[in-house]
C-alpha positions as CSV (number, residue, x, y, z in Angstrom):
1,X,-9.2,-18.1,-10.6
2,X,-9.7,-15.1,-12.9
3,X,-12.1,-12.3,-12.2
4,X,-14.4,-13.5,-15.1
5,X,-14.5,-17.0,-13.6
6,X,-15.3,-15.6,-10.2
7,X,-18.2,-13.5,-11.5
8,X,-19.6,-16.5,-13.5
9,X,-19.4,-18.7,-10.4
10,X,-21.1,-16.2,-8.1
11,X,-23.9,-15.7,-10.6
12,X,-24.4,-19.5,-11.1
13,X,-24.6,-19.8,-7.3
14,X,-27.3,-17.2,-7.0
15,X,-25.4,-14.5,-5.1
16,X,-27.8,-11.6,-5.2
17,X,-25.5,-8.5,-5.5
18,X,-21.9,-8.4,-6.8
19,X,-20.0,-5.2,-6.3
20,X,-17.2,-4.7,-8.9
21,X,-14.8,-2.1,-7.6
22,X,-13.1,-0.6,-10.6
23,X,-12.2,2.7,-12.4
24,X,-12.3,0.9,-15.8
25,X,-16.0,0.9,-16.5
26,X,-15.7,-0.3,-20.1
27,X,-13.4,-3.2,-19.1
28,X,-15.7,-4.0,-16.2
29,X,-18.8,-4.2,-18.5
30,X,-16.8,-6.5,-21.0
31,X,-15.8,-8.8,-18.1
32,X,-19.4,-9.0,-16.9
33,X,-20.6,-9.8,-20.5
34,X,-17.9,-12.5,-20.8
35,X,-18.9,-14.0,-17.5
36,X,-22.7,-13.9,-18.2
37,X,-22.7,-16.6,-20.9
38,X,-26.3,-16.9,-22.3
39,X,-27.7,-14.4,-19.8
40,X,-28.8,-11.0,-21.2
41,X,-26.8,-8.1,-19.8
42,X,-28.5,-4.7,-19.1
43,X,-26.8,-1.7,-17.6
44,X,-28.2,1.5,-16.1
45,X,-26.5,4.8,-15.7
46,X,-27.9,8.3,-15.1
47,X,-26.8,9.4,-18.5
48,X,-27.8,6.4,-20.6
49,X,-30.9,5.0,-18.9
50,X,-31.3,1.2,-19.2
51,X,-29.6,-0.4,-22.2
52,X,-29.2,-4.0,-23.5
53,X,-25.9,-5.5,-24.7
54,X,-25.4,-8.2,-27.3
55,X,-22.0,-9.5,-28.4
56,X,-20.3,-6.9,-26.3
57,X,-22.1,-4.0,-27.9
58,X,-25.2,-2.0,-27.0
59,X,-28.0,-3.7,-28.9
60,X,-30.8,-1.3,-28.2
61,X,-32.1,1.1,-25.7
62,X,-34.1,-1.2,-23.5
63,X,-35.8,1.5,-21.5
64,X,-33.8,4.5,-22.4
65,X,-36.6,6.7,-21.2
66,X,-35.1,6.0,-17.8
67,X,-32.1,8.2,-18.6
68,X,-31.8,11.1,-16.1
69,X,-34.5,9.5,-14.0
70,X,-34.0,9.1,-10.2
71,X,-32.7,5.6,-9.5
72,X,-35.6,4.9,-7.1
73,X,-38.0,5.2,-10.0
74,X,-35.8,2.8,-12.1
75,X,-35.9,0.2,-9.3
76,X,-39.6,0.6,-9.1
77,X,-39.9,-0.1,-12.8
78,X,-37.8,-3.2,-12.5
79,X,-39.8,-4.4,-9.5
80,X,-43.0,-3.9,-11.6
81,X,-41.6,-6.3,-14.2
82,X,-42.7,-9.9,-13.9
83,X,-40.2,-12.6,-12.9
84,X,-40.4,-13.8,-16.5
85,X,-39.2,-10.5,-17.8
86,X,-36.2,-10.5,-15.3
87,X,-35.4,-14.2,-15.8
88,X,-32.0,-14.8,-17.2
89,X,-30.9,-11.2,-17.0
90,X,-27.9,-9.5,-15.4
91,X,-28.6,-5.9,-14.3
92,X,-25.5,-3.6,-14.0
93,X,-25.8,-0.3,-12.1
94,X,-23.0,2.1,-12.8
95,X,-21.7,4.6,-10.3
96,X,-24.1,3.2,-7.7
97,X,-22.1,4.7,-4.8
98,X,-23.9,8.0,-5.4
99,X,-27.2,6.5,-4.3
100,X,-26.5,4.1,-1.5
101,X,-27.3,6.6,1.3
102,X,-30.9,7.0,0.1
103,X,-33.3,4.9,2.3
104,X,-35.8,4.5,-0.6
105,X,-33.1,3.0,-2.8
106,X,-31.9,0.6,-0.1
107,X,-35.5,-0.6,0.5
108,X,-36.1,-1.2,-3.2
109,X,-32.8,-3.0,-3.6
110,X,-33.8,-5.3,-0.7
111,X,-37.1,-6.1,-2.5
112,X,-35.1,-7.0,-5.7
113,X,-32.9,-9.2,-3.6
114,X,-35.9,-10.9,-2.1
115,X,-37.1,-11.8,-5.7
116,X,-33.7,-13.5,-6.3
117,X,-33.9,-15.3,-2.9
118,X,-37.3,-16.6,-3.9
119,X,-35.7,-18.3,-6.9
120,X,-35.6,-15.7,-9.7
121,X,-32.7,-16.3,-12.0
122,X,-31.2,-12.8,-12.4
123,X,-28.2,-11.0,-10.9
124,X,-27.6,-7.5,-9.7
125,X,-24.1,-6.0,-10.3
126,X,-22.8,-2.7,-8.9
127,X,-20.0,-1.2,-11.0
128,X,-18.3,1.7,-9.2
129,X,-14.8,3.1,-8.4
130,X,-15.9,3.6,-4.8
131,X,-17.1,0.9,-2.4
132,X,-20.0,2.1,-0.2
133,X,-22.0,-0.6,1.5
134,X,-25.1,0.3,3.6
135,X,-25.5,-1.9,6.7
136,X,-28.9,-3.1,5.5
137,X,-27.4,-4.6,2.3
138,X,-24.1,-5.9,3.8
139,X,-25.1,-9.6,3.9
140,X,-26.3,-9.6,0.3
141,X,-23.2,-8.0,-1.3
142,X,-20.0,-9.7,-2.5
143,X,-17.1,-7.5,-3.5
144,X,-15.0,-8.2,-6.5
145,X,-11.8,-6.3,-7.0
146,X,-10.8,-5.6,-10.6
147,X,-7.6,-7.3,-11.8
148,X,-4.5,-5.4,-12.9
149,X,-2.7,-6.4,-16.1
150,X,-0.1,-9.1,-15.5
151,X,3.6,-8.8,-16.3
152,X,3.3,-10.9,-19.5
153,X,0.3,-9.0,-20.8
154,X,2.0,-5.6,-20.2
155,X,5.2,-6.9,-21.9
156,X,3.1,-7.9,-25.0
157,X,1.4,-4.5,-25.0
158,X,4.8,-2.8,-25.2
159,X,6.0,-5.1,-27.9
160,X,2.8,-4.6,-29.9
161,X,3.2,-0.8,-29.6
162,X,6.9,-1.0,-30.7
163,X,5.9,-3.1,-33.8
164,X,2.9,-0.9,-34.7
165,X,4.9,2.3,-34.5
166,X,8.0,0.7,-36.2
167,X,10.2,1.8,-33.3
168,X,13.8,0.7,-32.8
169,X,14.1,-2.7,-31.1
170,X,14.3,-2.5,-27.3
171,X,16.8,-4.6,-25.3
172,X,15.2,-7.4,-23.3
173,X,16.5,-6.0,-20.0
174,X,14.8,-2.6,-20.7
175,X,11.7,-4.4,-21.8
176,X,11.6,-6.2,-18.5
177,X,12.1,-2.9,-16.6
178,X,9.4,-1.2,-18.5
179,X,6.9,-4.1,-18.0
180,X,7.7,-4.1,-14.2
181,X,7.3,-0.3,-14.0
182,X,4.0,-0.3,-15.8
183,X,2.5,-2.8,-13.3
184,X,-0.7,-1.4,-11.7
185,X,-1.5,1.0,-14.5
186,X,-4.6,0.4,-16.8
187,X,-4.3,-0.5,-20.4
188,X,-5.4,3.0,-21.3
189,X,-2.7,4.6,-19.0
190,X,0.0,2.3,-20.4
191,X,-0.8,3.2,-24.0
192,X,-1.0,6.9,-23.2
193,X,2.4,6.8,-21.6
194,X,3.9,4.8,-24.5
195,X,2.5,7.4,-26.9
196,X,3.9,10.2,-24.7
197,X,7.4,8.6,-24.6
198,X,7.2,8.1,-28.4
199,X,6.2,11.7,-29.0
200,X,9.0,12.9,-26.8
201,X,12.0,11.5,-28.8
202,X,10.6,8.8,-31.2
203,X,11.8,5.8,-29.2
204,X,11.6,4.0,-25.8
205,X,14.6,4.4,-23.5
206,X,15.4,4.1,-19.8
207,X,14.6,7.8,-19.4
208,X,10.9,7.0,-20.0
209,X,10.8,5.2,-16.6
210,X,10.6,8.7,-15.1
211,X,7.3,9.3,-16.9
212,X,5.9,6.0,-15.5
213,X,7.1,6.9,-12.0
214,X,5.4,10.3,-12.2
215,X,2.1,8.6,-13.3
216,X,2.3,6.2,-10.3
217,X,3.0,9.2,-8.0
218,X,-0.2,10.7,-9.3
219,X,-2.1,7.4,-8.4
220,X,-0.8,7.5,-4.9
221,X,-1.7,11.2,-4.4
222,X,-5.2,10.8,-5.8
223,X,-5.9,7.7,-3.7
224,X,-5.7,9.5,-0.4
225,X,-4.9,6.3,1.5
226,X,-1.2,6.0,1.0
227,X,1.6,8.6,1.0
228,X,4.6,8.5,-1.3
229,X,7.6,9.6,0.8
230,X,10.4,11.6,-0.8
231,X,13.6,9.9,0.4
232,X,16.9,11.8,0.8
233,X,18.5,9.5,3.3
234,X,21.2,7.0,2.4
235,X,22.8,4.1,4.3
236,X,25.6,6.5,5.4
237,X,23.0,8.3,7.5
238,X,22.7,5.3,9.8
239,X,25.2,5.1,12.7
240,X,25.7,1.5,13.6
241,X,23.1,-1.2,13.2
242,X,25.5,-3.1,11.0
243,X,23.7,-6.4,11.1
244,X,20.5,-4.8,9.8
245,X,22.3,-2.8,7.1
246,X,24.0,-6.0,5.9
247,X,20.7,-7.8,5.8
248,X,19.1,-5.0,3.8
249,X,22.1,-5.0,1.3
250,X,21.5,-8.7,0.7
251,X,17.7,-8.2,0.1
252,X,18.5,-5.3,-2.2
253,X,20.4,-7.7,-4.6
254,X,17.2,-9.8,-4.8
255,X,14.8,-6.9,-5.3
256,X,16.9,-5.2,-7.9
257,X,17.2,-8.5,-9.9
258,X,13.9,-10.0,-9.1
259,X,13.4,-12.0,-12.3
260,X,16.8,-13.6,-12.2
261,X,16.4,-14.3,-8.5
262,X,13.0,-16.1,-9.1
263,X,14.6,-18.2,-11.9
264,X,17.3,-19.2,-9.5
265,X,14.7,-20.3,-7.0
266,X,14.8,-17.4,-4.5
267,X,11.5,-16.8,-2.8
268,X,10.0,-13.3,-3.1
269,X,11.1,-11.2,0.0
270,X,8.2,-10.4,2.3
271,X,9.6,-7.8,4.6
272,X,11.0,-7.0,8.1
273,X,9.6,-6.0,11.5
274,X,12.0,-3.6,13.3
275,X,11.1,-3.3,17.0
276,X,12.7,-1.6,19.8
277,X,13.6,1.6,21.6
278,X,12.1,4.9,20.3
279,X,14.4,7.3,18.6
280,X,17.0,4.7,17.6
281,X,16.6,4.6,13.8
282,X,13.7,2.4,13.0
283,X,12.0,4.8,10.7
284,X,15.3,5.8,9.2
285,X,15.8,2.2,8.2
286,X,12.5,2.1,6.3
287,X,13.8,5.1,4.2
288,X,17.2,3.6,3.7
289,X,15.7,0.3,2.5
290,X,13.9,2.3,-0.2
291,X,17.2,3.9,-1.2
292,X,19.1,0.6,-1.3
293,X,16.4,-1.1,-3.3
294,X,16.0,1.9,-5.6
295,X,12.2,1.7,-5.4
296,X,9.5,4.1,-4.2
297,X,8.7,4.3,-0.5
298,X,5.0,4.2,0.4
299,X,3.7,5.0,3.9
300,X,0.5,3.4,5.2
301,X,-1.3,5.4,7.9
302,X,-4.0,3.2,9.5
303,X,-5.9,6.2,10.5
304,X,-6.5,7.1,6.8
305,X,-8.0,3.6,6.2
306,X,-10.9,4.0,8.7
307,X,-14.2,4.9,7.0
308,X,-17.7,5.6,8.3
309,X,-19.6,3.1,6.2
310,X,-19.8,-0.7,6.7
311,X,-17.0,-2.4,4.8
312,X,-15.4,0.9,3.9
313,X,-12.3,0.4,6.1
314,X,-11.8,-3.1,4.8
315,X,-12.3,-1.8,1.3
316,X,-9.6,0.9,1.9
317,X,-7.3,-1.8,3.2
318,X,-7.8,-3.8,0.1
319,X,-7.3,-0.7,-2.1
320,X,-4.1,0.2,-0.2
321,X,-2.7,-3.3,-0.7
322,X,-3.8,-3.4,-4.3
323,X,-2.3,0.0,-4.9
324,X,1.0,-1.0,-3.3
325,X,1.1,-4.1,-5.4
326,X,0.3,-2.0,-8.4
327,X,3.2,0.4,-7.7
328,X,5.6,-2.5,-6.9
329,X,8.4,-3.1,-6.7
330,X,8.3,-0.8,-3.7
331,X,8.8,-0.5,0.1
332,X,5.6,-0.3,2.1
333,X,6.3,1.4,5.5
334,X,3.9,0.9,8.3
335,X,5.0,3.0,11.3
336,X,4.1,2.2,14.9
337,X,2.4,-1.1,14.0
338,X,1.4,-1.8,17.6
339,X,-0.9,1.3,17.5
340,X,-2.4,0.3,14.2
341,X,-3.6,-3.0,15.6
342,X,-4.1,-2.0,19.2
343,X,-6.4,-4.3,21.2
344,X,-6.3,-7.3,18.8
345,X,-5.3,-9.5,21.7
346,X,-8.8,-9.3,23.1
347,X,-8.3,-6.1,25.1
348,X,-10.7,-3.7,23.4
349,X,-10.0,-4.1,19.7
350,X,-12.9,-3.0,17.6
351,X,-14.6,-5.4,15.2
352,X,-13.3,-3.3,12.3
353,X,-9.7,-3.4,13.6
354,X,-9.9,-7.2,14.0
355,X,-11.1,-7.5,10.4
356,X,-8.4,-5.2,9.1
357,X,-5.8,-7.2,11.0
358,X,-7.1,-10.4,9.5
359,X,-6.9,-9.0,6.0
360,X,-3.4,-7.8,6.6
361,X,-2.3,-11.1,8.0
362,X,-3.7,-13.1,5.1
363,X,-2.0,-10.8,2.6
364,X,1.4,-11.0,4.4
365,X,1.1,-14.8,4.5
366,X,0.1,-15.2,0.8
367,X,2.0,-12.2,-0.7
368,X,3.9,-13.0,-3.9
369,X,4.3,-9.4,-5.2
370,X,7.5,-7.4,-4.8
371,X,6.1,-5.2,-2.1
372,X,8.7,-5.2,0.7
373,X,7.0,-4.4,4.0
374,X,9.0,-2.5,6.6
375,X,6.9,-2.4,9.8
376,X,8.3,-0.6,12.9
377,X,7.1,-0.9,16.5
378,X,8.2,0.6,19.7
379,X,6.6,-2.1,21.9
380,X,6.1,-5.6,20.5
381,X,4.3,-6.6,23.8
382,X,1.2,-4.9,22.4
383,X,1.4,-6.9,19.1
384,X,-0.6,-10.1,18.5
385,X,1.6,-13.2,18.5
386,X,0.2,-14.2,15.1
387,X,1.9,-11.3,13.5
388,X,5.4,-12.5,14.6
389,X,4.9,-16.1,13.5
390,X,7.4,-17.3,10.9
391,X,6.1,-16.7,7.4
392,X,4.7,-13.2,8.0
393,X,8.0,-11.4,7.9
394,X,11.4,-12.6,6.7
395,X,13.0,-11.4,9.9
396,X,12.4,-9.5,13.1
397,X,15.2,-7.2,14.4
398,X,15.6,-5.6,17.7
399,X,17.0,-2.0,17.8
400,X,18.4,-1.1,21.2
401,X,20.2,1.9,22.6
402,X,23.4,2.6,20.6
403,X,26.7,1.2,21.9
404,X,29.8,3.4,22.4
405,X,31.1,2.9,18.8
406,X,27.6,3.5,17.4
407,X,27.2,6.7,19.4
408,X,30.5,8.0,18.0
409,X,29.3,7.3,14.4
410,X,25.9,9.0,15.1
411,X,27.5,12.1,16.6
412,X,30.0,12.2,13.7
413,X,27.1,12.0,11.2
414,X,25.1,14.9,12.7
415,X,28.1,17.2,13.3
416,X,29.3,16.5,9.8
417,X,25.9,17.3,8.3
418,X,25.7,20.7,10.1
419,X,29.3,21.8,10.8
420,X,31.7,19.7,8.7
421,X,34.6,22.2,9.2
422,X,34.3,21.9,13.0
423,X,34.4,18.1,13.2
424,X,38.2,17.7,13.3
425,X,38.3,19.9,16.4
426,X,35.6,18.1,18.4
427,X,36.6,15.3,20.9
428,X,34.1,12.6,19.9
429,X,35.5,10.1,22.5
430,X,34.8,12.6,25.3
431,X,31.2,13.1,24.1
432,X,30.7,9.3,23.8
433,X,31.8,8.8,27.4
434,X,29.2,11.3,28.6
435,X,26.3,9.9,26.5
436,X,25.8,6.4,27.9
437,X,22.0,5.6,27.6
438,X,21.3,8.2,25.0
439,X,19.2,7.3,22.0
440,X,20.0,8.3,18.4
441,X,17.4,11.0,18.6
442,X,18.9,12.3,21.9
443,X,22.3,12.6,20.3
444,X,20.9,14.4,17.2
445,X,19.1,16.7,19.6
446,X,22.2,17.7,21.6
447,X,24.1,18.4,18.3
448,X,21.2,20.5,16.9
449,X,20.9,22.5,20.2
450,X,24.7,23.1,20.4
451,X,24.8,24.4,16.8
452,X,21.8,26.7,17.4
453,X,23.3,28.0,20.7
454,X,26.7,28.7,19.1
455,X,25.0,30.7,16.3
456,X,22.8,32.6,18.8
457,X,25.9,33.6,20.8
458,X,27.8,34.8,17.8
459,X,30.5,32.0,17.9
460,X,32.4,31.1,14.7
461,X,32.6,27.4,15.5
462,X,31.0,24.6,17.6
463,X,33.3,23.2,20.2
464,X,33.3,20.0,22.4
465,X,32.3,22.2,25.4
466,X,29.3,23.5,23.5
467,X,28.0,20.0,23.0
468,X,28.9,18.9,26.5
469,X,26.9,21.7,27.9
470,X,23.8,20.5,25.9
471,X,24.4,17.0,27.1
472,X,24.3,18.1,30.7
473,X,21.0,19.8,30.1
474,X,19.4,16.7,28.4
475,X,17.8,13.8,30.2
476,X,18.6,10.6,28.3
477,X,16.0,8.2,27.2
478,X,17.4,5.6,29.6
479,X,16.5,8.0,32.5
480,X,13.1,8.9,31.2
481,X,12.0,5.3,30.3
482,X,14.1,3.2,32.6
483,X,11.5,0.6,33.6
484,X,9.9,0.3,30.2
485,X,13.4,-0.2,28.6
486,X,14.3,-2.9,31.0
487,X,11.0,-4.7,30.3
488,X,11.6,-4.3,26.5
489,X,15.1,-5.7,26.6
490,X,14.0,-8.7,28.6
491,X,11.2,-9.4,26.2
492,X,13.4,-9.1,23.1
493,X,16.0,-11.5,24.6
494,X,13.4,-14.0,25.6
495,X,11.9,-14.0,22.1
496,X,15.4,-14.3,20.6
497,X,15.0,-11.5,18.1
498,X,18.0,-10.7,16.0
499,X,20.0,-7.7,17.2
500,X,20.4,-5.0,14.6
501,X,23.8,-4.1,16.0
502,X,26.9,-6.2,15.9
């Protein structure tokens, strides 16, 4: 169902307040006018006062003397109107979020809602880029998220621009790439970027994808609820975990050729849950997935989603999901998932957390966008069982302590990164024999400490003995977390999770 159909249906059903969450005010007003049918549409803003629309344009200034008037007075004026005067009208309040902390405004809005509940045929619509819902109005408000332009509409916009500007014809593959890259941007932003690309060299090329990426980076930075992670890591930075790396490589072929894959009948990949021992490469795998897929990496921090107003946290979750879908194809990384949804199993989870969890679950189940979710968790015993049911993630992998051959690769990677010339002279097999039960983070730590110690003591090279000395001074993860690790391993085996290592 389209947004216009939703608005029309809600108005016909007598829903008192619709809250359209959008930055595109003009597009929002046009959608409301289209959905209103025979109803008269009025809109109020601080700058314009109360104006009346007809055929999509401002017909006259209905009560333009209400410009720059406090909204409480505007509401009082509307309440003073008879039901006959309000009958068959839709009243749009722009930028309403500025006023929803004022007790007088809340009280007057409740009185308008009471008129609707008594049978008055008129609707109230809030039009705002920020969702702010007072507790007193929560039950009367229905949120409507603005729609992003679809792939076909974006493709047509590009083709129309090329024809209008009489540009050289663009190959279908590049046209597909541009249309996918533009997903999530407004029509205004798309046309601006096309104009910028045209002004740059008089044509559209693959190089223009960089302009689009920069615009999307701006979207993420301005949102404040997601973080775009700069990725330097490659698959060569992972020591071991061959099963998981092979699985990622297979998914990369699908993500990088998404349209061809869909035509072939391949389902849209959902994501992966990587659970297991701390410090063994779970977060690194999220970064490497982004590199393999050649897409941006977005990080969702649940703490950023929490708001102080009723519905604000859920609104932030919806915005984060909408933004990730807008940026897609991308990797959405949710670190320490068990902390994000702590207490959902009925042990102290707040009402807000439960609702956020429900929103996330529904999205994961129904998701059709190329947002590949990489969720990491140290302890899956704290996760709700619904999250691990088939259909949420494509696969769940268990990452354990590295085996001997994996420890050798990890040591090799970290020594080569810091002291490549010393690598040939270091006895890796001897180090591997002394690091049973060490995590990847432990191994990186002993190499870092050995390099620092050698430098501080004026040595020209790092030796096997330097690293062995650091190993002797380090307590491995298997010592520190012996009981927890035993429980984890038992749990993962019982649940038959796939092992990330061969």
